[in-house]
N, C-alpha and C positions, 0 to 999 in steps of 0.2 A: 504494500500500500504506500502511495506516495503522499507525503505530508502536504496539505494545502495551507500555506501560510498567507495567501492573499485575503486580506480582510473583506474584499468585495465578493469573494466566492461564497455562494450559499450551498454548503454541503449538506444542509438540512432539508433540502427539497422543498423550500418555501415554508417550512414550519418553524423557523427560527423564533417567531413570536410565541408559539406554543411552548417551546423549550424555555424561553425566558420567563414566561408566566409560571411554569412549573418550578423553575428555580426560585423565583420570588416566593411562591407558596411554600416550598420546602423550608425556606429560611424565616417564614413568618413566625414571630413570637419567640425566636431563639435569642439567647444571649450572644454576645460577641464571641465568647469561647465556644459555645455550642455551634455557632455558624462557622467558625474556623474549622472545627472538627468534622462538620458536614462537608465543607469544601475539600478537606484532606481525603475523606472517604470517597467523595465523588471523583477526585483526581485519580486516585488509585484504581478505582473501578473502571473509569473511562480508559486509562492507560491499558489496563488488562483487555478491555473490549477492543481497542485498536489492534493489539496483539503484534505490533511491529515496533521493536526497540528503536530502530532508526527513525522512523516517523515520530515517535514520541519525543526522542531527543531533539529532533528538528523543530518541533512545536515548542519545546521548552526554550530552546535558543531563540526562536522567533519571538516568544513571549517576553523574554529578557530584553531583546532589542526594542520591542514596542514600548516597554517601560522606560527605557533610556530616552526615547523620544517625547515622552510626556512632559 
């Protein structure tokens, strides 16, 4: 699987809003610590679902570069 780092690419088949809403709902009512723990679990599960270490590492590197631009 090739990592898609282009922020304009919709890899969610037009359902990005659904995913965003589900993420918001999952975090509703959580403390900052609980929210961080949920994010950590989500990241690990999504890495496992991708199943391609090279793609995961590329996405991590891309996320780090994106932060540097903020």
